[in-house]
Gaussian input, Z-matrix of N, CA and C with variables (Angstrom, degrees):
# hf/3-21g

backbone

0 1
 N
 C     1     B1
 C     2     B2     1     A1
 N     3     B3     2     A2     1     D1
 C     4     B4     3     A3     2     D2
 C     5     B5     4     A4     3     D3
 N     6     B6     5     A5     4     D4
 C     7     B7     6     A6     5     D5
 C     8     B8     7     A7     6     D6
 N     9     B9     8     A8     7     D7
 C    10    B10     9     A9     8     D8
 C    11    B11    10    A10     9     D9
 N    12    B12    11    A11    10    D10
 C    13    B13    12    A12    11    D11
 C    14    B14    13    A13    12    D12
 N    15    B15    14    A14    13    D13
 C    16    B16    15    A15    14    D14
 C    17    B17    16    A16    15    D15
 N    18    B18    17    A17    16    D16
 C    19    B19    18    A18    17    D17
 C    20    B20    19    A19    18    D18
 N    21    B21    20    A20    19    D19
 C    22    B22    21    A21    20    D20
 C    23    B23    22    A22    21    D21
 N    24    B24    23    A23    22    D22
 C    25    B25    24    A24    23    D23
 C    26    B26    25    A25    24    D24
 N    27    B27    26    A26    25    D25
 C    28    B28    27    A27    26    D26
 C    29    B29    28    A28    27    D27
 N    30    B30    29    A29    28    D28
 C    31    B31    30    A30    29    D29
 C    32    B32    31    A31    30    D30
 N    33    B33    32    A32    31    D31
 C    34    B34    33    A33    32    D32
 C    35    B35    34    A34    33    D33
 N    36    B36    35    A35    34    D34
 C    37    B37    36    A36    35    D35
 C    38    B38    37    A37    36    D36
 N    39    B39    38    A38    37    D37
 C    40    B40    39    A39    38    D38
 C    41    B41    40    A40    39    D39
 N    42    B42    41    A41    40    D40
 C    43    B43    42    A42    41    D41
 C    44    B44    43    A43    42    D42
 N    45    B45    44    A44    43    D43
 C    46    B46    45    A45    44    D44
 C    47    B47    46    A46    45    D45
 N    48    B48    47    A47    46    D46
 C    49    B49    48    A48    47    D47
 C    50    B50    49    A49    48    D48
 N    51    B51    50    A50    49    D49
 C    52    B52    51    A51    50    D50
 C    53    B53    52    A52    51    D51
 N    54    B54    53    A53    52    D52
 C    55    B55    54    A54    53    D53
 C    56    B56    55    A55    54    D54
 N    57    B57    56    A56    55    D55
 C    58    B58    57    A57    56    D56
 C    59    B59    58    A58    57    D57
 N    60    B60    59    A59    58    D58
 C    61    B61    60    A60    59    D59
 C    62    B62    61    A61    60    D60
 N    63    B63    62    A62    61    D61
 C    64    B64    63    A63    62    D62
 C    65    B65    64    A64    63    D63
 N    66    B66    65    A65    64    D64
 C    67    B67    66    A66    65    D65
 C    68    B68    67    A67    66    D66
 N    69    B69    68    A68    67    D67
 C    70    B70    69    A69    68    D68
 C    71    B71    70    A70    69    D69
 N    72    B72    71    A71    70    D70
 C    73    B73    72    A72    71    D71
 C    74    B74    73    A73    72    D72
 N    75    B75    74    A74    73    D73
 C    76    B76    75    A75    74    D74
 C    77    B77    76    A76    75    D75
 N    78    B78    77    A77    76    D76
 C    79    B79    78    A78    77    D77
 C    80    B80    79    A79    78    D78
 N    81    B81    80    A80    79    D79
 C    82    B82    81    A81    80    D80
 C    83    B83    82    A82    81    D81
 N    84    B84    83    A83    82    D82
 C    85    B85    84    A84    83    D83
 C    86    B86    85    A85    84    D84
 N    87    B87    86    A86    85    D85
 C    88    B88    87    A87    86    D86
 C    89    B89    88    A88    87    D87
 N    90    B90    89    A89    88    D88
 C    91    B91    90    A90    89    D89
 C    92    B92    91    A91    90    D90
 N    93    B93    92    A92    91    D91
 C    94    B94    93    A93    92    D92
 C    95    B95    94    A94    93    D93
 N    96    B96    95    A95    94    D94
 C    97    B97    96    A96    95    D95
 C    98    B98    97    A97    96    D96
 N    99    B99    98    A98    97    D97
 C   100   B100    99    A99    98    D98
 C   101   B101   100   A100    99    D99
 N   102   B102   101   A101   100   D100
 C   103   B103   102   A102   101   D101
 C   104   B104   103   A103   102   D102
 N   105   B105   104   A104   103   D103
 C   106   B106   105   A105   104   D104
 C   107   B107   106   A106   105   D105
 N   108   B108   107   A107   106   D106
 C   109   B109   108   A108   107   D107
 C   110   B110   109   A109   108   D108
 N   111   B111   110   A110   109   D109
 C   112   B112   111   A111   110   D110
 C   113   B113   112   A112   111   D111
 N   114   B114   113   A113   112   D112
 C   115   B115   114   A114   113   D113
 C   116   B116   115   A115   114   D114
 N   117   B117   116   A116   115   D115
 C   118   B118   117   A117   116   D116
 C   119   B119   118   A118   117   D117
 N   120   B120   119   A119   118   D118
 C   121   B121   120   A120   119   D119
 C   122   B122   121   A121   120   D120
 N   123   B123   122   A122   121   D121
 C   124   B124   123   A123   122   D122
 C   125   B125   124   A124   123   D123
 N   126   B126   125   A125   124   D124
 C   127   B127   126   A126   125   D125
 C   128   B128   127   A127   126   D126
 N   129   B129   128   A128   127   D127
 C   130   B130   129   A129   128   D128
 C   131   B131   130   A130   129   D129
 N   132   B132   131   A131   130   D130
 C   133   B133   132   A132   131   D131
 C   134   B134   133   A133   132   D132
 N   135   B135   134   A134   133   D133
 C   136   B136   135   A135   134   D134
 C   137   B137   136   A136   135   D135
 N   138   B138   137   A137   136   D136
 C   139   B139   138   A138   137   D137
 C   140   B140   139   A139   138   D138
 N   141   B141   140   A140   139   D139
 C   142   B142   141   A141   140   D140
 C   143   B143   142   A142   141   D141
 N   144   B144   143   A143   142   D142
 C   145   B145   144   A144   143   D143
 C   146   B146   145   A145   144   D144
 N   147   B147   146   A146   145   D145
 C   148   B148   147   A147   146   D146
 C   149   B149   148   A148   147   D147
 N   150   B150   149   A149   148   D148
 C   151   B151   150   A150   149   D149
 C   152   B152   151   A151   150   D150
 N   153   B153   152   A152   151   D151
 C   154   B154   153   A153   152   D152
 C   155   B155   154   A154   153   D153
 N   156   B156   155   A155   154   D154
 C   157   B157   156   A156   155   D155
 C   158   B158   157   A157   156   D156
 N   159   B159   158   A158   157   D157
 C   160   B160   159   A159   158   D158
 C   161   B161   160   A160   159   D159
 N   162   B162   161   A161   160   D160
 C   163   B163   162   A162   161   D161
 C   164   B164   163   A163   162   D162
 N   165   B165   164   A164   163   D163
 C   166   B166   165   A165   164   D164
 C   167   B167   166   A166   165   D165
 N   168   B168   167   A167   166   D166
 C   169   B169   168   A168   167   D167
 C   170   B170   169   A169   168   D168
 N   171   B171   170   A170   169   D169
 C   172   B172   171   A171   170   D170
 C   173   B173   172   A172   171   D171
 N   174   B174   173   A173   172   D172
 C   175   B175   174   A174   173   D173
 C   176   B176   175   A175   174   D174
 N   177   B177   176   A176   175   D175
 C   178   B178   177   A177   176   D176
 C   179   B179   178   A178   177   D177
 N   180   B180   179   A179   178   D178
 C   181   B181   180   A180   179   D179
 C   182   B182   181   A181   180   D180
 N   183   B183   182   A182   181   D181
 C   184   B184   183   A183   182   D182
 C   185   B185   184   A184   183   D183
 N   186   B186   185   A185   184   D184
 C   187   B187   186   A186   185   D185
 C   188   B188   187   A187   186   D186
 N   189   B189   188   A188   187   D187
 C   190   B190   189   A189   188   D188
 C   191   B191   190   A190   189   D189
 N   192   B192   191   A191   190   D190
 C   193   B193   192   A192   191   D191
 C   194   B194   193   A193   192   D192

   B1=1.4459
   B2=1.5211
   B3=1.3192
   B4=1.4573
   B5=1.5270
   B6=1.3147
   B7=1.4590
   B8=1.5257
   B9=1.3109
   B10=1.4553
   B11=1.5220
   B12=1.3118
   B13=1.4622
   B14=1.5213
   B15=1.3105
   B16=1.4563
   B17=1.5199
   B18=1.3260
   B19=1.4623
   B20=1.5243
   B21=1.3212
   B22=1.4655
   B23=1.5182
   B24=1.3106
   B25=1.4602
   B26=1.5243
   B27=1.3166
   B28=1.4599
   B29=1.5283
   B30=1.3131
   B31=1.4542
   B32=1.5276
   B33=1.3147
   B34=1.4649
   B35=1.5246
   B36=1.3299
   B37=1.4646
   B38=1.5295
   B39=1.3174
   B40=1.4606
   B41=1.5170
   B42=1.3228
   B43=1.4639
   B44=1.5202
   B45=1.3172
   B46=1.4615
   B47=1.5302
   B48=1.3136
   B49=1.4600
   B50=1.5186
   B51=1.3252
   B52=1.4629
   B53=1.5240
   B54=1.3176
   B55=1.4690
   B56=1.5235
   B57=1.3277
   B58=1.4654
   B59=1.5262
   B60=1.3118
   B61=1.4545
   B62=1.5272
   B63=1.3091
   B64=1.4637
   B65=1.5294
   B66=1.3194
   B67=1.4668
   B68=1.5258
   B69=1.3153
   B70=1.4556
   B71=1.5235
   B72=1.3346
   B73=1.4659
   B74=1.5239
   B75=1.3122
   B76=1.4695
   B77=1.5270
   B78=1.3143
   B79=1.4612
   B80=1.5279
   B81=1.3171
   B82=1.4593
   B83=1.5305
   B84=1.3256
   B85=1.4665
   B86=1.5256
   B87=1.3395
   B88=1.4596
   B89=1.5250
   B90=1.3227
   B91=1.4565
   B92=1.5290
   B93=1.3104
   B94=1.4676
   B95=1.5284
   B96=1.3243
   B97=1.4665
   B98=1.5232
   B99=1.3310
   B100=1.4669
   B101=1.5215
   B102=1.3327
   B103=1.4523
   B104=1.5274
   B105=1.3194
   B106=1.4646
   B107=1.5246
   B108=1.3231
   B109=1.4644
   B110=1.5251
   B111=1.3241
   B112=1.4558
   B113=1.5200
   B114=1.3373
   B115=1.4736
   B116=1.5300
   B117=1.3239
   B118=1.4665
   B119=1.5271
   B120=1.3397
   B121=1.4535
   B122=1.5288
   B123=1.3088
   B124=1.4648
   B125=1.5235
   B126=1.3024
   B127=1.4700
   B128=1.5261
   B129=1.3293
   B130=1.4623
   B131=1.5272
   B132=1.3190
   B133=1.4620
   B134=1.5232
   B135=1.3037
   B136=1.4652
   B137=1.5267
   B138=1.3165
   B139=1.4587
   B140=1.5277
   B141=1.3328
   B142=1.4592
   B143=1.5208
   B144=1.3322
   B145=1.4533
   B146=1.5117
   B147=1.3292
   B148=1.4606
   B149=1.5218
   B150=1.3128
   B151=1.4582
   B152=1.5245
   B153=1.3189
   B154=1.4674
   B155=1.5242
   B156=1.2959
   B157=1.4632
   B158=1.5295
   B159=1.3071
   B160=1.4597
   B161=1.5100
   B162=1.3223
   B163=1.4615
   B164=1.5163
   B165=1.3162
   B166=1.4638
   B167=1.5248
   B168=1.3313
   B169=1.4635
   B170=1.5204
   B171=1.3110
   B172=1.4580
   B173=1.5224
   B174=1.3212
   B175=1.4678
   B176=1.5281
   B177=1.3383
   B178=1.4719
   B179=1.5309
   B180=1.3336
   B181=1.4640
   B182=1.5144
   B183=1.3248
   B184=1.4648
   B185=1.5359
   B186=1.3207
   B187=1.4624
   B188=1.5302
   B189=1.3122
   B190=1.4533
   B191=1.5158
   B192=1.3275
   B193=1.4720
   B194=1.4908
   A1=111.53
   A2=116.38
   A3=119.56
   A4=111.21
   A5=117.36
   A6=120.69
   A7=110.12
   A8=117.80
   A9=120.95
   A10=111.06
   A11=117.99
   A12=121.16
   A13=110.81
   A14=117.71
   A15=119.71
   A16=111.39
   A17=117.61
   A18=118.88
   A19=110.98
   A20=117.96
   A21=120.78
   A22=109.99
   A23=117.83
   A24=121.59
   A25=110.27
   A26=117.47
   A27=122.75
   A28=110.27
   A29=117.50
   A30=122.48
   A31=111.16
   A32=117.23
   A33=121.46
   A34=111.11
   A35=117.13
   A36=119.79
   A37=111.43
   A38=117.42
   A39=120.66
   A40=112.05
   A41=117.20
   A42=120.63
   A43=111.51
   A44=116.26
   A45=120.84
   A46=110.40
   A47=117.03
   A48=120.96
   A49=111.02
   A50=117.57
   A51=120.14
   A52=111.00
   A53=117.69
   A54=120.67
   A55=111.02
   A56=116.08
   A57=120.86
   A58=110.07
   A59=116.57
   A60=121.03
   A61=111.14
   A62=117.11
   A63=120.00
   A64=111.10
   A65=117.62
   A66=122.00
   A67=111.14
   A68=117.69
   A69=121.18
   A70=113.84
   A71=119.24
   A72=120.11
   A73=115.22
   A74=119.59
   A75=124.54
   A76=111.42
   A77=116.53
   A78=122.33
   A79=109.18
   A80=115.42
   A81=120.41
   A82=110.50
   A83=116.91
   A84=120.16
   A85=110.50
   A86=117.11
   A87=119.92
   A88=111.41
   A89=117.27
   A90=120.86
   A91=110.75
   A92=116.83
   A93=120.87
   A94=110.66
   A95=116.76
   A96=120.25
   A97=110.42
   A98=116.65
   A99=119.74
   A100=111.55
   A101=118.01
   A102=120.55
   A103=110.76
   A104=116.70
   A105=120.62
   A106=110.85
   A107=116.14
   A108=121.34
   A109=111.61
   A110=118.31
   A111=119.60
   A112=114.95
   A113=121.97
   A114=117.70
   A115=112.33
   A116=116.23
   A117=120.45
   A118=109.80
   A119=116.77
   A120=120.47
   A121=111.33
   A122=118.00
   A123=120.84
   A124=110.97
   A125=117.81
   A126=120.89
   A127=110.30
   A128=117.12
   A129=121.32
   A130=110.97
   A131=117.40
   A132=121.15
   A133=111.01
   A134=117.44
   A135=120.38
   A136=111.39
   A137=117.13
   A138=121.08
   A139=113.08
   A140=118.24
   A141=118.92
   A142=112.36
   A143=117.40
   A144=120.56
   A145=116.20
   A146=118.81
   A147=119.87
   A148=113.00
   A149=118.16
   A150=120.71
   A151=111.75
   A152=117.08
   A153=121.30
   A154=110.29
   A155=115.70
   A156=124.46
   A157=112.87
   A158=116.84
   A159=121.52
   A160=115.70
   A161=118.55
   A162=119.83
   A163=111.59
   A164=118.07
   A165=120.32
   A166=110.32
   A167=118.24
   A168=121.69
   A169=111.45
   A170=117.10
   A171=122.11
   A172=112.26
   A173=117.03
   A174=120.41
   A175=111.97
   A176=120.82
   A177=118.45
   A178=112.89
   A179=117.28
   A180=119.57
   A181=112.35
   A182=117.96
   A183=120.70
   A184=112.04
   A185=117.85
   A186=121.05
   A187=112.66
   A188=117.75
   A189=120.86
   A190=113.28
   A191=117.12
   A192=120.43
   A193=110.59
   D1=-33.82
   D2=-178.44
   D3=-66.23
   D4=-36.60
   D5=-179.68
   D6=-65.33
   D7=-37.69
   D8=179.57
   D9=-66.81
   D10=-38.88
   D11=178.96
   D12=-64.26
   D13=-40.31
   D14=179.79
   D15=-71.21
   D16=-32.73
   D17=178.95
   D18=-70.45
   D19=-34.51
   D20=176.11
   D21=-67.38
   D22=-42.27
   D23=177.21
   D24=-62.91
   D25=-41.44
   D26=178.15
   D27=-60.39
   D28=-42.75
   D29=178.84
   D30=-65.21
   D31=-45.56
   D32=-178.89
   D33=-63.52
   D34=-43.76
   D35=178.47
   D36=-66.37
   D37=-34.78
   D38=176.12
   D39=-64.83
   D40=-43.30
   D41=177.56
   D42=-66.13
   D43=-37.90
   D44=177.58
   D45=-62.79
   D46=-40.43
   D47=178.12
   D48=-65.04
   D49=-37.26
   D50=176.86
   D51=-66.26
   D52=-36.19
   D53=175.36
   D54=-62.55
   D55=-42.94
   D56=178.58
   D57=-62.76
   D58=-45.06
   D59=-178.60
   D60=-61.33
   D61=-45.33
   D62=-178.78
   D63=-69.13
   D64=-35.76
   D65=179.67
   D66=-61.50
   D67=-41.75
   D68=-176.45
   D69=-90.10
   D70=-28.49
   D71=-170.47
   D72=-112.41
   D73=-37.73
   D74=-175.02
   D75=53.61
   D76=44.75
   D77=-179.79
   D78=-131.87
   D79=127.15
   D80=-179.45
   D81=-68.74
   D82=-37.66
   D83=-179.65
   D84=-63.92
   D85=-46.15
   D86=177.76
   D87=-66.14
   D88=-33.02
   D89=177.34
   D90=-61.99
   D91=-42.05
   D92=178.51
   D93=-66.95
   D94=-42.76
   D95=178.61
   D96=-63.45
   D97=-42.72
   D98=-179.86
   D99=-70.12
   D100=-26.83
   D101=175.17
   D102=-66.98
   D103=-38.57
   D104=-179.34
   D105=-69.95
   D106=-41.93
   D107=-176.18
   D108=-111.56
   D109=39.82
   D110=-170.73
   D111=-64.65
   D112=-33.83
   D113=178.27
   D114=-63.06
   D115=-39.44
   D116=179.15
   D117=-67.15
   D118=-42.56
   D119=-179.01
   D120=-65.88
   D121=-38.51
   D122=178.94
   D123=-65.49
   D124=-42.48
   D125=176.97
   D126=-64.63
   D127=-39.59
   D128=177.69
   D129=-60.59
   D130=-46.43
   D131=-179.96
   D132=-63.72
   D133=-36.70
   D134=177.16
   D135=-67.00
   D136=-40.71
   D137=-176.90
   D138=-71.52
   D139=-36.16
   D140=-178.75
   D141=-83.96
   D142=-9.18
   D143=172.80
   D144=92.77
   D145=14.41
   D146=178.46
   D147=-70.24
   D148=-13.63
   D149=179.58
   D150=-106.37
   D151=10.97
   D152=-179.61
   D153=-81.41
   D154=167.10
   D155=174.88
   D156=57.73
   D157=40.01
   D158=174.80
   D159=83.98
   D160=2.82
   D161=179.25
   D162=-67.37
   D163=-24.63
   D164=178.58
   D165=-64.99
   D166=-23.55
   D167=175.55
   D168=-93.27
   D169=-36.38
   D170=-174.98
   D171=-66.97
   D172=-39.23
   D173=-176.52
   D174=-62.08
   D175=-52.14
   D176=178.75
   D177=-64.74
   D178=-35.20
   D179=179.63
   D180=-67.04
   D181=-26.42
   D182=-179.59
   D183=-66.95
   D184=-21.41
   D185=179.10
   D186=-83.16
   D187=-15.82
   D188=-175.84
   D189=-110.74
   D190=13.16
   D191=177.31
   D192=-96.15

């Protein structure tokens, strides 16, 4: 059961990273590259501050408006 929980979390974080990539870049090529290396890209976005000041909530909500 524990393996299934981590795989669902892995999937959700991967999709979240793709949302971030599309929000900032709007490029299919970069989306594919970020899909392959999504853990590195997610850490990069956290370190440079693109998810600060509530952007971590704003980005997913922008797809459902």
